[in-house]
N, C-alpha and C positions, 0 to 999 in steps of 0.2 A: 536656455539656461536652465539647469536642474535646481531643486530646492536646496540642495547641499552645497552648490557653489555661490562663493562670496567673495568679496575683495581680497582676501587673504588668500584663498587658495592660488597655488603655483599653477601657473599657466604651463601645459604640458609637463607637469612635474619639476618645473623649474621656479625658483625664486625670482622675483623681479631684480633688476640689476641694481645694486647699491650705489654704482658708479655712474649713475645716470642723473641728469638734471630732470627734477620732477618739480612741479608747483605744489606750494605748501599752504593748503586751504586751510588747516587748523589755525596756522598763525598768520595767515594773510588778512589783509583788509578788504580787498575786493575781488579779486580771483586767486590770491597766493602767488603772482609773478615774481613780486619782490622777496617775499619769504623764502621762496624756492631757491632764487639767485644767490641770496644770502646764506641760506644752509649750504648750497653748494659750494661756494668760494669761501666757507668759513669766515663771513663778515657779520656785523651787526645789522639786524633787520632795518633798524631806523636810519642807518647810514645809505643802505640801499635805497629806500624809500626817499632820503633827501637827495640823493643823485637824480632819481627818476623825477622828481618835483621840479629840481633846478633844469633838468633837460626839459621837462615839459614846459617850463617858462620860455625857455630860448627856442626850442625846436619842437613846438607843440605837435604838427602833424606827424613828423617822423616818429617821435616819442609814442603818440598814439598808435600809428601802425605797428608799430614793434611791439607796444605791450600787448595789443589784442591779436597779434600774429603768435607772441608766446604763450598766450592765454588759449589759444587755438591749437597749436601745434604741439605743445608741452603738455604732457599728461600728468595729471593730479597723483600726488604720492601715495601709494598703497597704505592702508593703515598701519601695518606693522612692517615697513621695509627692513628694520634693523631688529633683532632679536633682542639686543640689549642696549643701552645708552652708550657702553663702551664701544659695541661695533659701530655705532654712528660716528664716535670721534675717531675710531680707527679710519673708516672710510672717507671721513672729511679730510683726516690727514694725508691720506693717499691722493685725493684730487689736489689739494692746495699745494703740497710740497712731497711728490713722490720719492724723489731721491733720499730725502732725510727720513721718511718713514720706512723705505727699505734698509736704510742703515741702522735704524733702531732695531728692526725685526732680524737683520743679520747679527747684530750684537746681542740680542736676547738669545737667539738660537746658539751662538757661541757659548754663552753662559749656561743655558741648559747642557750643551754637549759635555761641558766641563764637570758640571753636576753628575751627568750621567756615567762619565767615565771614572769619577771618584766613587759612586756606588758600585759599579762593576768591579773596580779594583777592591773594595771592602768586601763584597759578596764572594769574590774567588779567593779571597785570602786566606792562609791558614789560620789565622786568629778567628775568623768567622766561623770556619768549619770546626774549630774546637769549642767555641761557644755553643754552637748548636748542638753538637754532640752532648756537651755537659747539660744543657737545658733538657735534652731528650730523655736523661737518665732518671 
């Protein structure tokens, strides 16, 4: 590793996948497994921790094996996985309810297309051309 390489540097020029399960060490108590699962599925961290605690009481050995298996095989989240908090919310919506999120995107693009058509109609209109010629005088 070179001195300029750090956790935020993309591997092979690519950013880490925002649609992947990661352990969340910053918000985790032990190894960040519960916090990572909560973030991935859009749940409250305390709820996931409570489910793991109840599972630990009922199924101690399998729960411990799964928890430490996740800790071993699921990578820790990169420091800046998302460029903005809005990007994080977007990808969480994609993971939790992809059809709804893509429907929202389709609706937003439709609105943008309508705005673009209105702007194009205005810019190509005779009124715009006349106003521009008057302004240039």
